[in-house]
C-alpha positions as CSV (number, residue, x, y, z in Angstrom):
1,X,173.9,196.7,82.1
2,X,176.5,199.3,81.0
3,X,179.2,198.5,82.2
4,X,181.3,202.6,82.9
5,X,184.8,203.0,81.6
6,X,187.1,205.6,82.5
7,X,189.7,206.5,80.4
8,X,193.3,207.1,82.2
9,X,193.9,209.8,81.3
10,X,198.0,208.1,80.8
11,X,197.6,205.0,79.4
12,X,194.0,205.7,77.2
13,X,193.6,201.9,78.3
14,X,190.4,200.9,79.9
15,X,189.9,201.2,84.3
16,X,187.5,199.3,84.7
17,X,185.3,201.1,87.9
18,X,185.0,199.2,91.6
19,X,181.5,198.7,91.3
20,X,181.0,198.9,94.8
21,X,182.8,202.7,95.3
22,X,180.5,205.0,97.1
23,X,181.8,207.9,94.4
24,X,179.6,205.0,91.8
25,X,176.9,204.9,93.4
26,X,173.6,206.9,92.2
27,X,171.9,206.4,95.5
28,X,174.7,208.1,97.1
29,X,174.4,211.3,95.4
30,X,170.5,211.1,95.2
31,X,170.4,210.4,98.7
32,X,173.0,213.8,99.3
33,X,170.5,216.0,98.1
34,X,167.8,215.2,99.3
35,X,169.4,214.7,102.9
36,X,170.4,218.8,101.4
37,X,167.7,220.2,100.1
38,X,166.2,218.8,102.8
39,X,168.4,221.2,105.4
40,X,168.2,223.4,102.9
41,X,164.1,224.3,103.2
42,X,164.4,223.3,107.0
43,X,165.2,227.1,108.4
44,X,161.8,228.1,105.4
45,X,159.7,225.9,107.2
46,X,160.5,226.3,110.5
47,X,159.5,230.2,110.1
48,X,155.9,228.5,109.4
49,X,155.8,225.7,112.1
50,X,156.4,223.4,109.7
51,X,158.2,219.9,108.3
52,X,159.2,219.1,105.1
53,X,156.9,216.3,104.8
54,X,153.9,218.8,106.2
55,X,155.5,220.9,103.8
56,X,155.0,218.0,100.8
57,X,151.2,217.9,101.8
58,X,150.0,221.1,102.3
59,X,151.5,221.4,99.3
60,X,148.4,219.6,97.6
61,X,146.2,220.6,99.6
62,X,147.0,223.6,99.1
63,X,145.9,222.8,95.2
64,X,143.1,220.5,96.1
65,X,141.4,221.2,98.8
66,X,138.6,218.4,99.6
67,X,141.3,215.6,98.4
68,X,140.9,212.7,100.4
69,X,143.0,211.3,102.2
70,X,144.0,207.9,99.8
71,X,144.4,210.3,96.6
72,X,147.6,212.5,98.2
73,X,149.6,209.3,99.9
74,X,149.2,208.6,96.0
75,X,150.6,211.9,95.0
76,X,152.6,212.2,97.7
77,X,154.4,208.9,97.5
78,X,153.0,207.9,101.3
79,X,151.6,204.4,102.7
80,X,148.3,205.5,104.7
81,X,151.1,203.7,108.4
82,X,153.3,207.1,107.4
83,X,150.6,209.6,106.4
84,X,148.2,209.0,109.1
85,X,150.3,211.3,112.0
86,X,151.9,213.8,109.2
87,X,148.1,214.2,109.2
88,X,147.0,214.1,112.6
89,X,150.1,216.3,113.3
90,X,148.3,218.7,110.8
91,X,145.3,218.6,112.0
92,X,146.9,219.5,115.3
93,X,148.4,222.2,114.4
94,X,144.7,223.8,113.7
95,X,145.8,223.8,109.7
96,X,143.1,221.1,108.3
97,X,140.2,218.4,109.1
98,X,139.9,215.2,108.0
99,X,135.4,214.8,107.8
100,X,134.4,211.7,106.0
101,X,132.7,212.2,101.9
102,X,129.2,212.6,101.7
103,X,129.4,211.4,98.3
104,X,130.3,207.6,100.3
105,X,131.5,208.0,104.4
106,X,134.6,205.6,104.0
107,X,136.4,207.7,102.2
108,X,137.6,210.7,104.8
109,X,138.8,213.4,103.2
110,X,140.6,216.6,103.7
111,X,140.0,220.6,104.4
112,X,142.2,223.3,104.9
113,X,141.2,225.8,107.9
114,X,141.2,229.5,107.7
115,X,144.8,229.0,109.2
116,X,146.3,226.3,106.6
117,X,144.8,228.6,104.2
118,X,146.7,231.7,105.2
119,X,149.8,229.5,105.8
120,X,149.8,229.6,102.1
121,X,150.2,232.9,101.9
122,X,153.5,233.0,104.1
123,X,154.8,230.0,102.0
124,X,154.9,231.5,98.8
125,X,157.9,232.8,98.8
126,X,160.0,229.6,99.5
127,X,160.3,228.6,96.4
128,X,161.9,231.7,95.2
129,X,164.0,231.0,97.6
130,X,165.0,227.8,97.8
131,X,165.4,228.7,93.8
132,X,168.2,231.7,94.6
133,X,170.1,229.2,97.3
134,X,170.4,226.4,94.1
135,X,171.5,229.0,91.9
136,X,171.4,227.2,88.1
137,X,169.0,227.5,84.5
138,X,166.0,226.5,85.1
139,X,166.1,224.3,82.2
140,X,168.7,222.2,84.5
141,X,166.3,222.2,87.1
142,X,163.2,220.8,84.8
143,X,165.8,218.7,83.9
144,X,166.9,216.9,86.8
145,X,163.3,217.1,87.7
146,X,162.5,214.2,84.5
147,X,165.0,212.1,85.6
148,X,164.2,212.1,89.1
149,X,161.0,211.0,88.9
150,X,161.6,208.9,85.4
151,X,163.7,207.0,87.9
152,X,161.0,207.2,90.8
153,X,158.8,205.3,87.8
154,X,160.7,202.7,86.1
155,X,162.2,201.8,90.1
156,X,158.3,201.8,91.4
157,X,157.0,199.8,88.5
158,X,160.3,197.0,89.4
159,X,159.0,196.9,93.0
160,X,155.8,195.8,92.1
161,X,156.5,193.3,90.1
């Protein structure tokens, strides 16, 4: 494990940071940023009557209509206990239907309804509105996404074994 060292401006001696100080926690920075991101999306998604999790599911469904429930869960990193109620709410809103695969009746597949497809048109402006809220350069956000994806892969691998 690598220790972080700060240089004192007055003495230029190494000072060991407090490993339990909140301001030294990467997890807290990620947590705070994730919460702020969801709050920033909230007013945009309320206009569509979607929660943030439902919006993420719809993003995948707009790209891959007819996707299996299992594959959707894998892409969203959600287990079936979390995904099933989310899909039931989308179904009750009339945005998706859950059916059986013609190739394998054990597989549940999701289809967009006409309302679900129409919602995509209403959601088209959301990414640009969020970019305006965030400011910054596209390269910075590409790098941030890359680092977050890398952190996820490491943590997921560590939890697997």
